[in-house]
C-alpha positions in Angstrom: 40.9 51.5 142.8 39.9 51.5 146.3 39.2 55.3 146.6 37.4 55.6 143.3 35.0 53.2 142.0 36.1 51.5 138.6 32.8 52.7 136.9 33.9 56.8 137.5 37.4 55.8 135.4 35.8 53.0 132.8 32.8 53.5 130.8 31.1 52.5 127.3 28.6 54.2 125.4 27.3 52.8 122.1 27.6 56.3 120.5 31.3 56.5 121.0 33.8 53.7 119.6 30.8 51.0 118.9 30.5 50.6 122.8 33.8 49.6 123.7 34.6 50.1 126.9 36.8 53.7 127.0 39.0 56.1 129.8 35.8 58.1 130.9 36.4 62.2 129.5 38.2 60.3 126.0 37.9 58.6 123.4 40.8 56.0 123.9 39.9 52.3 124.8 40.8 49.9 127.1 41.8 47.7 124.5 44.4 50.1 122.9 45.8 51.1 126.6 46.4 46.9 127.2 47.5 46.4 123.9 50.3 49.5 124.0 51.7 47.7 127.3 51.8 44.7 126.0 54.0 46.3 123.6 56.2 47.6 126.1 54.9 51.3 126.4 55.2 52.3 129.9 52.1 53.8 131.8 54.9 57.1 132.0 55.0 57.1 128.4 51.5 56.6 128.0 50.6 59.2 129.8 53.1 61.7 128.2 51.5 60.8 124.9 48.0 60.9 125.8 48.0 64.2 128.2 44.7 63.4 129.1 45.2 59.8 130.8 46.1 59.7 133.9 47.9 57.1 135.8 44.7 56.0 137.6 42.8 55.3 134.1 45.7 53.3 133.1 45.4 50.7 136.2 42.0 51.2 136.2 42.0 49.9 132.4 44.1 46.6 133.8 41.5 46.3 136.2 38.8 46.5 134.4 40.7 43.9 131.8 41.3 41.8 134.6 37.6 41.4 135.8 36.5 41.0 132.6 38.5 38.3 131.8 37.8 36.7 135.0 34.4 36.4 134.1 35.2 34.3 130.8 34.9 30.4 130.6 37.9 29.2 128.6 38.2 25.7 127.2 41.9 24.8 125.9 42.0 23.1 122.3 44.2 21.4 120.8 45.2 22.8 117.4 
């Protein structure tokens, strides 16, 4: 994502999906993109199914999630 800032691809607007991070210019949330990837959908399949998505958008969603998790503190608990 060096050539383009992450914020050029991922935005949050309280008027769209309650302020969840989305791919700019769409109503596709980062959460949705990650969920699809987690279910085994490939980047190419996502792009094919959602024509407004670009490969860079999917990669930006992954990078956004990585940075978000990197800022969080997690504590082990016994279940």
